[in-house]
C-alpha positions in Angstrom: 87.9 103.1 39.7 85.2 100.8 38.7 83.1 103.2 38.0 85.9 104.8 35.8 86.0 101.4 33.9 82.5 101.1 33.6 81.8 104.8 31.7 85.1 104.7 29.9 85.8 100.9 28.8 84.7 101.6 25.1 86.8 104.7 25.2 90.1 102.8 26.5 89.3 100.2 24.0 89.3 102.6 21.0 92.4 104.6 22.5 94.5 101.0 22.9 93.6 100.8 19.4 94.9 103.7 18.5 98.1 102.8 20.0 98.5 99.8 18.6 98.1 101.5 14.9 100.8 104.4 15.9 103.3 101.3 17.4 102.3 99.6 13.8 103.2 102.8 11.6 105.9 104.1 13.3 108.1 101.2 13.6 107.8 100.0 9.7 111.6 100.3 7.7 110.3 103.5 6.0 109.9 105.7 8.9 112.9 107.6 10.0 114.7 107.2 13.8 113.1 108.2 16.5 109.3 108.3 15.1 108.2 105.8 17.9 109.5 107.9 20.5 107.9 111.0 18.9 104.8 109.0 17.8 103.9 107.5 21.4 105.0 111.2 22.9 102.0 112.5 21.1 99.5 110.2 20.7 99.2 108.4 24.0 98.6 111.8 26.5 96.6 113.1 23.8 94.3 110.0 24.5 94.6 109.7 28.3 93.8 113.7 28.1 90.7 113.1 26.4 89.3 110.0 28.1 90.4 112.1 31.7 88.4 114.9 30.3 85.4 112.6 29.2 85.5 111.1 32.7 85.4 114.4 34.6 82.2 116.1 32.1 80.1 112.8 32.8 81.1 112.3 36.3 80.1 115.9 36.9 76.9 115.7 34.4 76.0 113.0 36.7 75.9 114.5 40.2 73.8 117.7 38.4 71.4 114.9 37.4 71.5 113.0 41.3 71.6 117.1 42.5 68.2 117.7 40.6 66.7 114.1 40.6 66.8 114.2 44.7 64.9 117.7 44.3 62.2 116.8 42.4 63.0 117.9 38.9 62.3 115.8 35.7 65.3 113.7 34.4 65.3 112.7 30.7 67.1 109.2 30.1 68.2 107.6 26.6 65.8 105.0 26.0 67.1 102.1 23.9 64.7 99.4 24.4 63.1 99.4 21.6 63.4 101.4 18.6 59.5 102.3 18.4 58.6 104.9 20.9 60.3 108.0 22.5 64.1 108.2 22.5 64.0 109.3 25.8 62.3 108.6 29.1 60.9 110.9 32.0 62.1 109.9 35.1 61.1 111.7 38.6 61.0 110.8 42.0 57.4 111.3 42.3 56.7 108.6 39.7 58.1 106.1 41.7 61.7 106.6 40.5 64.9 105.6 42.6 67.9 106.2 42.2 70.6 103.9 43.7 74.9 104.0 43.1 74.1 106.4 39.5 71.5 103.6 38.3 67.8 105.0 37.9 65.2 101.9 38.8 61.3 101.5 38.9 60.0 98.9 40.6 57.6 98.3 37.5 59.9 98.1 35.1 62.6 95.7 34.0 64.5 98.2 32.4 66.9 100.2 34.3 69.0 103.8 33.0 73.0 104.7 34.0 72.3 108.7 34.9 75.8 108.7 33.1 73.4 108.7 29.8 71.2 110.9 31.8 70.3 114.5 32.0 67.9 117.5 33.4 65.5 118.8 31.2 65.3 122.4 31.2 62.1 122.8 29.7 60.1 121.4 32.0 61.6 122.3 35.0 
């Protein structure tokens, strides 16, 4: 459950924003009766479906990245450490990287990388 909130917190806040906007708009005096119920029955399930689908896709990608890393394949992760240099960083087990609880780390690097923001490099493998 902790992983769900860690990965989807931003999307949950955005969904809550849309639900609040739907509530505000559908409760105005100029809206027909029953609009609140219809609006909420449309918006809430759609938001939860997309958040759940995103979580499913992300966790599946994380599992593939973990398997590929353990098999010695090259992994590419987003590098938002600085705006200078490459936009991604190359991670390999043979280069001293470790994977613990979905987090890539290396002893001589301060920055850690979450496997949710990584993909298997199909060019180098």
